[in-house]
Every structure is written in C-alpha cells, then in structure tokens.
C-alpha positions as CSV (number, residue, x, y, z in Angstrom):
1,M,91.2,45.8,56.9
2,E,93.1,42.9,58.5
3,K,91.5,39.5,58.6
4,K,92.4,36.0,59.8
5,E,91.5,33.2,57.3
6,T,92.4,29.6,56.7
7,Y,93.2,28.5,53.1
8,K,93.4,24.9,51.8
9,I,96.7,24.3,50.0
10,E,97.4,21.3,47.7
11,G,100.8,19.8,47.1
12,M,102.6,20.2,50.4
13,K,104.3,16.8,51.3
14,C,106.8,17.7,54.1
15,G,108.0,20.3,56.6
16,G,110.1,21.9,53.9
17,C,107.1,22.4,51.7
18,S,105.1,24.1,54.5
19,G,108.2,26.1,55.4
20,S,108.5,27.4,51.9
21,V,104.9,28.5,51.8
22,Q,105.1,30.1,55.2
23,S,108.3,32.0,54.3
24,A,106.7,33.2,51.1
25,L,103.7,34.5,53.0
26,I,105.4,36.1,55.9
27,N,107.8,37.9,53.6
28,S,105.0,39.4,51.6
29,E,103.8,42.9,52.3
30,G,100.2,42.8,53.8
31,V,100.8,39.5,55.7
32,R,101.2,39.9,59.4
33,D,101.3,36.2,60.4
34,A,101.1,32.8,58.8
35,M,101.0,29.3,60.2
36,V,101.2,26.6,57.6
37,S,100.7,22.8,58.1
38,H,101.6,20.3,55.5
39,E,99.8,17.6,57.6
40,E,96.5,19.4,57.4
41,G,97.1,21.0,54.0
42,T,96.2,24.5,55.4
43,A,97.6,28.0,55.9
44,E,96.1,30.2,58.6
45,I,97.0,33.7,57.5
46,T,96.5,37.1,59.2
47,H,96.5,39.6,56.4
48,S,95.1,42.6,54.6
49,L,95.3,41.2,51.1
50,T,92.7,40.0,48.6
51,D,92.2,36.2,47.9
52,N,93.9,36.7,44.5
53,D,97.0,38.1,46.3
54,I,97.2,35.1,48.6
55,I,96.7,32.7,45.7
56,R,99.5,34.4,43.7
57,I,101.9,34.2,46.7
58,V,101.2,30.5,47.2
59,E,101.4,29.7,43.5
60,N,104.7,31.5,43.2
61,A,105.9,29.2,45.9
62,G,104.9,26.2,43.8
63,Y,101.7,25.1,45.4
64,H,97.9,25.5,44.8
65,V,95.1,27.1,46.8
66,T,92.0,24.9,46.6
67,G,89.7,27.0,48.7
68,K,89.1,28.4,52.2
69,S,88.1,26.6,55.3
70,R,85.0,27.9,56.9
C-alpha cells in the first residue's frame, strides 16, 4: 500500500546533501517520489516501504532519520 509521509532528517547542510538523499530515495525500489529539503530538514516521500526501509536508505546516504512529521 502506497503512502505519503514526511520524515525528519538530521545532518543535511546544503543542496548537495538534500540532493544525495533525494537521489538515494528515488533510486530505491518502492519509492515513487521524494522531495527533500535541507532548509527544513525533511523528506516528503511517496512509497510502499516500511519505516525501517526508509531509515536504512537515508542512513546509507550518510544521514539520520529522527522521526516523522505529523
């Protein structure tokens, strides 16, 4: 089941950082779309993955998920 969620991400300081996270997400199976903002420290993701899958993708890109925005 596909869902759209916003995750809080720590450690992004510039456009290159958010670009790296966005690229990692979009190139992952199960992610349909991702909009990442280093200014807001968030990633809005349309996906059919588990939270643990999203955390793994972001951590493999070198950043840390600190929670979800409600």
